[in-house]
N, C-alpha and C positions, 0 to 999 in steps of 0.2 A: 439239671444240677444247678439251677439258678441260685439256690440258697447254699452256696459254698464259698470257701475262701481258699485261695491257692497261695502257698508259701514257697518262696524261692530263696535258697541259701547258697549263693555262689561263692566258690573259693578259687584258688589258683589252679587246682588240678581236678576239681570235682564240682558238680552242682547237685546239691540235695534239694528235694522238694517233697511237699506233702499236700494233699487236698483234704480239707476238712468240711464236713457238712454241719449245718446248724440244727441242733436238736431243740428240745423244749427248754425255754428259758435262755436261748442262745448258747446252750452247751455245745462244746466242740466234739464232733464225732469223726474220727479219722476215716476217710474212705480208702486212701492208699498213700504209700510213701515210697520213695525211691531215690536213686542218685545216678548220675553219669559220672563215672570215675575214670581215671587214666587219661584225662584230657591232655593232648599234646604227646601222648605216649604211643606205643606200637599196637595196643589193644584196648582202645576206649570201650567202655562197657556200660550199658543201660540195664539196671535191675530195678524191678518194681515189685512191691509186696502189697497184698490187699489188707483189709483191716484185721484179718485173722493171722497175718504173718505169712500167708502162702505166696510163693513166688508166682507172679502172673506174667512177667516179662523178664527175659534174660538174654540180651542181645549184644553181641560183640560186633563192632564196626571196624572199618579199615581206618588207618591212622589219619588219612586225608579228610575224613568225614568229621573228625573232632580234633583238628590240629590246634584249635584254640577255643576259648570260651564262646566266641560268637558261633563257631560251627556246632559246638555242643548245644548251644541254645536252639539252633535251628532243628537239630534232632529232637530235642525235648519238646519243642513247640509242635512239631509234626505228630509226635506221639500223643500229646495232650489233646490236640484237635480231634483225634480219633476217639478219645475216651470221654471228653466232656461235651455234652449235648448243648449247653448254653454257657455263656461267660459266667465266671464267678462274680460275686458282688464286689470283690476287691482282691488285690494281690499284695501280700506282705513280703518285705525284703529285709534281710539282715544287712546292715551297713556298719562296717567295723568302726569307723571313726566319725564321731559327731562333733568333734572340736569342743570349744568351751561353751557354745551357745545352745546346742540342741540337747536338751535334758529329758525329752519325752518323744514318743513316736510322732511323726509328722506326715501329713498328706503331701504327696509329691507334686511340686510344680516346677516351672523352669527356673525360678529364683533359687529354690532349694537345691536343685541339681547343680547349678553353677557354684553354689557355696560349698557343696559336698566335693565337687570336682577340685576346688582349691585345696582340699585336705589330702589329696592323693600323695604328696610328698611325705606325709606322716604315716601312711600305711600303703606303700607302693605295691606290696604283695597281694593286698586284699581289696583296697578301695576301688581300683578300676574294674575289677571283676564284679564287685557288688553293684556298681552303677550301670554296667553294660546291659544286664537284662532289663533294668528299669527303663533305660533309653530305648531298647528294642521294642518293648511292649508299648511304650509311649508313642513310638513312631507308627506302630501298626494299629493300635487300639487306644487312641487319645482319650476316649470317653470312659475308659476303665480306671476306676480309682486305684491308686497304688500308695502304699504306706511304707515309709522308711523307719526301721527300728534299729536303734543305735546300741552297739556293744559297750560304749562308754557311758551311757545314760545312768546305769544302775550305780555307778561309782561317784556320781555327783554329790552324794551324801557325805563324802569324806570331809573330815575337819581340815582346816587350812594347813595345819602342820604336816599332814600326810600328803598334801597336793603340791607343796612347794619344793623346788630344788634350791640349793644354796647359791643362787645367782641373783643379780640385781632385780629389784621389783619390777622394773619396766619390762623385763623379758616375761615375767608372769603375766602382766597385763597384755602382752602381745599374744599370749596363749601358750608360752613355754612352761608347761606344768605336767604333773603326773595325772594321767587320765585313767589308766586301768582299762582292761578289755575283757572279753568273754562275759560281759555283763548280762547278756540274755540267758546264758547257761546258769550263772549264779542266781539270777532272779528266779529261774525255774526251780532250782534246788531249794531256794527259800520257800516257794509255794508248796514243795513236796515234803519238807521236813516235819511239819505238824502231823502228817499222816504216817510217815515211815520211822520217824525218830522224835516223837513228841517231847521227850525228856530234854533234849538239847535244842529244840527248834527256836526257842526265845533266848537261848544262852549265847555264849561266846564260842563261835565255830570257825574253824578254818576249813574252807572247801578248796581242794586241789583239782583243778581242771587240767588233766594231763592227756594230751592228744598229740597231733602233729605240732600244734601250738600249745604252749603250756603256761599256766599261771596259777597263782593261789590267791585267795581272797579272805580277808578277816571280816566275818559277819557277826554283828552283835544285834540281837533282837530282830534278825531278819534283814538288817540294813548293812551295806558295805561300809566298812570303817577304814580299810586299807587294802592295797593290792600290790602284788609283786611287779606288775607291768607298769610302765611310766608314760613318757611322752609319745613313744611309739611301741609297736609290738615286738621290739627287739629286747627289751629289758626283762630282768627277773630270772626266772628258771631257764635252764638249758632246754632247747626244743629240738625238733627233728633236724632242722637245717639252720636255726638261729642260735646265737651263742648264750643269750640271756645276759646276766650281769657281766659287764665288761668294763675295764678301766678305759676311760676316754683317751688316755695316752696311747692305747693300742691304735686307735684311729689316727691320731697325730703321727704315729710311727709309720703307718701305711701311706699316709700323705707324703711324708718325707722320703719314702722309698719310691715316690713317683706315681702312685695310684691316684686317679681322679675320683670324683664323687660317684660317678656311675659304677666304676669298678669296685669301689668300696661297698656301695649299696648291694651290688650283686653278691659279693663275698659274704657280707653279714647275713643276708637273707637266704642264701642258697648253699653256702659251702661250709658253714659252721655247725654248732650243735653236736648232736650224736653223730651225724654224718662226718663232720670234720674231725671230731675227736677219735672216732673209731677207724676212719679211713675206709669204712666198709659199707655202711648203710645208715639211713635215717630211720629205719623201721625197727622198733624194739623187738619184734618177733624174729627178725634176722639176727639180731645181736644176742638174744637169749639162746638161739640155736647154734651160735658159733663158739668154737673153742679158742678163737684168736684172743690173745691177751689184750689187744686194743678194744675189743668188744666188751670185755669185762671192765676195763677202765672207764669206757663211756657209761656203762650202766652204774658203776660205782659212783661216778661223778654226778650222774642224774639223781641217785638216791641221796647222796651227800648234800647236794645243794637244795633239794626239795625239803629234806629234814630241817636244814638250817632256816629255810624260808618259813616253815611252820612254826618254828620256835620264835622267829622274829615277829611274825604276825600275832602270835599269842601274846607277845610283850606289848604290841599295839593295843590290845584289848585288856591288858592287866590280868590275863588268865586264859584258860582253855577248858571248855566243857565237852568238846567233841571235834572229830575230824571227819570229813567226807571226801571220798575219792569219786571222780566222775570223768566222763569223756573216754576216748578209745583205750588209752593206756590205763587210766584209772579204773575203768570198768572191767577190763579184760586181762590185763597183765598181772596176774596174781603174784609172781615172783618179785616184780618191781614194788607192788604195794607192800609185800612182806618185808623187803629190805628197808623201805622207808619207815615202817612201823617199828622195826627193831632199832633203828637209829633214834626213834622217839621214845624208847623204853624209859629213859630217865625222866620223861615228863609224865609218866604213869600209863603209857600205852602197853597193854598186855595182849599181844597178838594170840588168837586162838589157832594154833598150828594145825588143829584137827579139822578146822572148817576149810574145805577145799572148794566147795561149790560157789561160783560167781553169783548165783541167784540169791544167796543169803545176804540180806542188807547189813547185818552186823558181823564184823570179822574179828572182834576182840572178845576176850572172855567176859563173863559177867562180873568178875572181880576187877576188871580194868578200870582204873580211875578216870581215864579219858577214853570213852568208847569211840570206835571207828566204824563208819558205815560206807557201803558202796551203793551209790544212788545213780541210776542212769539219767543222763540229761536229755532234754528235748527242747532245743532252741526253737524248732519250728512251731511246736505248740504255743510257746511264749509269744512268738511273732504273730501267730494267728489270733491269739487273745488280744494283743495290742491293736492289731489291724481292725478287728471287729469293733473295739471300743472307739477308734477314731471315726470309723464309718458311721456307727450309731450316733456319735456326737454331732456329726455333720447333718444327719437326717433329722435330729431333734429341733 
């Protein structure tokens, strides 16, 4: 399997991975995909599917075997060694924060790692886990090329007015600006729209990436114009455990109540969002199944704020030609999508109530002035494509 690219997408509680073979003309042919989920929980689980979608591995481990990302990496590494005869030509990684300087995928070296480490305070939930497998592989196989692909890079096409906060300019020059995240997902959707929704592909589209982390992106002509996320991955839409848009005065209040920076950071990243509002769960599936009024409030709030964001992003583009839902909630939680669409009815969204199947890309009627589509994302494919381009450029 020498002509392969391995992609690792490490998060706070899971590690997703895919292995791609190189076909004719460097076409990417997925060999398998999988993830270790439940890291740090009571039943960490490794599931792998082959190219046809057939489950080839479904293994549950003891909690001590994947108590943290490093332990999960060791499990994954052991499984991969058994499956891959030869090293891949490169490993591609998702790195959430690239800061103001990194606007394209980069070949990893010690200098780059140190600079990315300095950005950990801006993405404490993600950046350390993104960098951990890079360091682990670098220690064990220093000769193996690794490529960092940044979630912020796709948004560097924003106009200045979209990237600034209303703070003194010297802070902007120091890097205090709106970055936007989930860029690899949005970039993938931009590559898919010409095939699945050609009528809107070059138009003004709001893409809602709704998962454990949530954001929405205004895309015009396939380029990012604006995004709901800002300086960190806390801003914008409510998320599983993060609050989204929040008055900075709330943070000042928490400080005045005696909470230090570490306690506030933990609170904002782990105790808010759907979990905090419902008091029940950060999982939309649990909330949809519950008859607790707090669950309904959390879901109502999620739909309310998401519809507001879609309207605001449409304003950024001067109009709206289409909406796309993607990621876990966007792809699978039909009741949540329906609620958001109904809240956008005034913009010309006419939800087709008869279309129940998640496999249908379009979920609005043919008469809808603003068509809405469900398009599965594939960040790992995007990372593999970038990784291959960087490796080929080095070989040239």
